[in-house]
N, C-alpha and C positions, 0 to 999 in steps of 0.2 A: 463477429458475430453476424450468422448467417442472414441472408436476406429474407424476410420473411412472405408467406404466400396469405394473400386476403380476396375470398372470395373470386379465385384465378386469377388473380393480379398480383405481382410482385411490389413488393415495397421498397424502398430504398433502406439500405442499411442506417442506423441512428449514425448522426453526426458528432465529431468528437468536441468536447468542451473546446470554446476559445480560448487561447493563450492570457487573455486577460483574467481569466477567473484564477490562475496562480500567481500572477503579479499582485500576490497580497501577503499580509504575515502570515506565517504557519498557523499559527494558532486560532488565524478569523478561518481558515482555510478549511482546517480539519472536520469540524463539525458538519462545514458544508459539502464535504466529501462522502458523509455517509449518505447509503443509497444510492451512490452513484455507481455505474459498471464500468469494471475496468475489463478489455477485450484484449486476448493474448490468441490470435489463430484460433483454433476451435474451441477456444474456454472461457467464458465471460465468468465473471464475478461481480455479487454484489456486495460493496465495501459495508462491515457493519462493526470496525473499531479501527483505531488509525491513532496516531500519536504525534504530535507536532514538536519541531525542533528547532532553534532560534539563531538567531544570527552569532557571528564573529564575536569572542569578547563580552559577549552578555549572556549566553546558555552552556553553560558548563559539560551537559549532558550531550549537546551537539558536536558532531564529528568536525562543525568548522569552528569549534570555538576556538582554537589556535593559529587559525589561519589556512592557508591554504595550501595543500600538499597534493603528490599524484593520485592518492588513494581518493581524494574529497574532490577533485577537481571539477566533477560534473556539477556538483551544489552552487558552485559559484558560476555555472553558466546561464544561460537562458532558464526561464521557468516553463513548468511542464516539459519536463525531463526526465526520463527514470534513473536512479542514481540504486546501483546493484553494489553492494559489497557482503563480503565472505567473512564469517565471524566465527570463533571458538574453535576453527578448523576444523569445521564440517557442516555450516549451514549458511545459504544465501539468504539476503533479508533485502527487500525491495525499498523503494522510497519515491517520493515526487517532490521535486525541484523546486523552488516557488521562490517569489521576489525578484527583483531586477537583476542583470546578469552583474556579478559582479559582487553581488552580498553574500550569498551562501547560507540558505536555509532550505528544511526540508522536511517533509512528511513522513513517516513510515507507516506501509501498509500491514496491519497488526492480523486480521482477521476479515472475513468473509464468507460468502453463501455462494456455491457454485449454483448460476444459474443455466447454466448452457456447457454442454461438453464434459460432463459429470463422469463419463464412461473415461474419457481420456486424463483427466485430473486422476481419477482411481488407477488408473494403469500408473501412472507415475509416480502416484505415491505408494504402490505396491512392489514397484519395481525392484529387485532382489530381495523380499521379503512376502512369507508365508502368511502374515500375519492381517487379519481383517480390518479395514480402514471402514467407520461410521462414515456416510456421506455428511452427515454433521462437522465433523471432524477433518474434513478434507483441504480446510485453506483457515484451521481454528488455531491462530499463531503464527507469526512471520514468517518463519521458516518452512512450515507447512503452505501456506498461500506461495513461496515462492517455488517450490515443488510444485503444486498444483499446476501451474500456469506457465509450467516449464521456464523460468529465469535463473540463468545462471550472470557470471561476468560478461560474456560476449554481447550482452544485454543491455549493460550499462550506456548510458547517454543516450537511448535512444528517445524520439519525442513522440510523447502521446495524445498532440493535438493536432494531428492531421490524419487526412482518411487512409486507411490501409488495416495493416493485420494488426495492430497493436493502437488502442487510443481507448481514452477516458468518454464515457458518455454520461448523457442526463439522467437516465437510471429515472429511480422513484425518489426524490430527495427527502427528506426527513424531517417533519414537523417537530420543532424545538422543543415542544414539552416531553419527546421520543426519545432526547439525547442527554448521555450523561457524564459527566467527566469525572477525573480523579488524577490522583499522582501517578507518572511514568511508571514503565514494565523495569524489573530490572538495571536500574542503572543507580549507578554509586553517587554522582554528582548530581544537583539538581532536583532532585527526588519528591522534592515537594511540591513543586510546581504540576499543576493541576491540568496538563495537557495532555493528557489521554481520554480520546471521547469515543464514544460506544452506544449503540441503540438498545436502550432497554429492554430486558427481557429476549435478546435476542439469544437462541443457543447457541451460536457460531460464534459467538463471544469468546475469547480466552482468557483464564481465571489471570487473577493480577498476581504476580509473583515480586515482592519486594528484593531488592538486590544483597545477595549472600557473597563476600568474598571469596573468592576461588582461593584451596587450599594449593599452596607451594607444597 
C-alpha cells in the first residue's frame, strides 16, 4: 500500500499484523480477518470472505488431514505465511497459515474488495480476454482473488508479517454483528462445518456452491 500524503506530510505505510495474530485456531482467526487488508505490491484488498480449515486428522476437508506432503508443507511451517496451491489444472488459491509450526492449518481467502491498484488488478483479470470485468467481481471468488493480487506458486511460503511489498495489515475490522457463517463451499468432506465467514450484505462475497462430484 503506498505511503499516504496528509497536509503536505508523508504518513508511514501501515504496519503488518503481528505473527501472534495468526498463532490461533483457524476458525477463530477467520472471522477476525474480515475487514483486514492484504497488500501485494500495488494492489490492496479488503477481505470480505474467508474459510477456515483445521488440523491433521480432525478436518477431512483440510489439505493437511492426512499429514504433511511436499504440496502442503508450508501449512506445517510458522503461522502468518502464504500457502498457494494450484487446483483443477487452471486456478491458484491463496491461504494464510495459522497455529504453531508443525501443526498444519490455514484459512482460504475467498473474496475481497480491491481498494488500491484496481487498474493493475483489472489488467491481470482481463489478460488475454476481451470480456469486461466489473470492479465488484475483481476478487469475487478464490481464483479471481489470486489473479487480481498476482499470486502464483512462486509466492508459496512468503511471510505476510514483515514490512515490505507483501503483508496483511489492520484495515477496518468488522463488528461481530456483521459477520455471517455457514457451510464451506465446494468441499466433499466436512461440508457441514460452518467455517465459511463473510461480511453480511457485501457485494464482493461469492455465492455459496455446494460440492458437485466431477464427472469422469
